[in-house]
C-alpha positions in Angstrom: -6.1 1.0 -9.4 -6.9 4.6 -9.3 -7.3 4.4 -5.6 -3.8 2.9 -5.3 -2.5 5.7 -7.5 -4.3 8.3 -5.2 -2.8 6.6 -2.1 0.7 6.5 -3.5 0.4 10.3 -4.3 -0.6 11.0 -0.7 2.3 8.9 0.5 4.7 10.7 -1.4 3.4 14.1 -0.5 3.5 13.1 3.2 7.0 11.7 3.2 8.3 14.6 1.2 6.8 17.2 3.7 5.2 18.8 0.9 4.0 22.5 1.0 7.0 24.0 2.9 5.9 22.5 6.1 7.8 20.4 8.5 8.8 17.0 7.3 6.6 14.2 8.4 8.0 11.7 10.9 7.6 8.3 9.4 9.7 6.2 11.8 8.3 2.8 12.4 9.0 -0.5 13.9 10.3 -3.8 12.9 8.0 -6.8 12.7 9.9 -10.0 12.7 12.9 -8.3 11.3 10.8 -6.5 8.5 11.2 -2.7 8.8 7.9 -0.8 8.8 7.3 2.9 8.4 4.2 4.7 9.9 2.3 6.8 7.5 0.3 9.4 9.6 -3.4 10.1 9.0 -4.3 12.5 6.4 -7.0 13.9 4.3 -7.0 14.7 0.4 -9.3 15.4 -2.5 -9.6 12.2 -4.8 -10.9 12.3 -8.3 -10.9 14.2 -11.4 -12.9 17.2 -12.4 -13.4 16.6 -16.2 -13.5 19.6 -18.6 -13.5 18.9 -22.4 -10.3 20.3 -24.0 -10.6 20.2 -27.8 -6.9 20.7 -28.0 -6.1 17.4 -26.5 -6.8 14.1 -28.5 -9.8 12.3 -27.6 -7.9 9.2 -26.6 -6.3 11.3 -23.8 -9.1 13.8 -23.2 -11.3 11.4 -21.3 -12.2 10.3 -17.8 -13.6 7.2 -16.1 -16.9 7.2 -14.2 -15.2 6.1 -11.1 -13.2 9.3 -10.9 -16.1 11.6 -10.3 -17.2 13.4 -8.3 -14.0 14.9 -6.7 -14.6 14.1 -3.0 -12.6 14.2 0.2 -11.1 11.1 1.5 -9.6 10.6 5.0 -7.0 7.9 5.7 -6.2 6.7 9.2 -2.5 6.3 10.3 -1.1 2.9 9.1 2.2 1.0 8.8 3.6 -0.2 5.6 6.8 -2.1 4.7 9.8 0.2 4.3 10.9 -1.9 1.4 9.4 -4.7 -0.9 9.1 -8.1 0.8 12.2 -10.0 -0.2 12.1 -13.5 -1.6 14.2 -14.6 1.4 11.7 -13.3 4.0 8.7 -14.7 2.0 10.3 -18.0 1.6 11.3 -18.2 5.3 7.7 -17.5 6.4 5.8 -19.4 3.8 8.1 -22.2 2.8 7.9 -21.2 -0.9 9.1 -18.8 -3.5 6.7 -18.2 -6.5 9.1 -15.7 -8.1 10.2 -16.0 -11.7 13.7 -14.3 -11.3 15.0 -15.7 -8.1 17.5 -14.0 -5.6 17.3 -13.7 -1.9 17.4 -9.9 -1.8 15.0 -9.5 -4.7 11.4 -8.6 -4.3 8.9 -11.6 -4.3 6.8 -11.7 -7.3 3.8 -13.8 -8.6 1.8 -13.5 -5.3 -1.8 -12.9 -5.6 -4.0 -11.0 -3.3 -5.1 -14.0 -1.1 -1.4 -15.1 -0.8 -0.3 -11.7 0.1 -2.9 -11.6 3.0 -1.8 -15.0 4.1 1.9 -13.7 4.2 0.8 -10.7 6.4 -0.9 -13.0 8.7 2.2 -15.2 8.9 4.3 -12.1 9.5 2.0 -11.1 12.3 2.0 -14.5 13.9 5.7 -14.7 13.7 6.0 -11.5 15.8 3.5 -12.8 18.4 0.7 -10.5 17.0 -2.9 -11.6 16.0 -3.5 -12.1 12.3 -5.9 -9.5 11.0 -6.7 -10.6 7.5 -9.4 -13.0 6.2 -7.7 -14.4 3.1 -10.9 -15.7 1.8 -12.9 -12.6 1.9 -9.9 -9.9 2.0 -11.5 -8.3 5.0 -9.4 -6.8 7.8 -10.2 -6.9 11.5 -9.0 -3.5 12.7 -9.4 -4.6 16.3 -6.4 -6.9 16.0 -2.9 -5.7 17.1 
């Protein structure tokens, strides 16, 4: 979960053109009608340098072991959906809709990790691309298109 938060921070920083630099071009493509954006490669420092502060309550003044040490992380460029996957798109590809609250334009919900990977493979195949994910292991084959 902390890695996801760190990645989202990087994405927000990149898309905002942080630091007074030029805005980052995040234009992408469409895959089977699903708009994608390209997130450029980036480096950032991940982790938390813990220093005890007695003025902060103990339930707040703590850290988790996986937050240390602070270390550099390099992300390769990748594409991500411009919006959440809609129930309409999910149902068109998979034939089902597991969402509790339904509506064609609402984000699909109640999708576990393996089903999400299966969906990504179906989206790739519908666009004539090779599926890259192994839903059983969660591994990705980066040699796929």
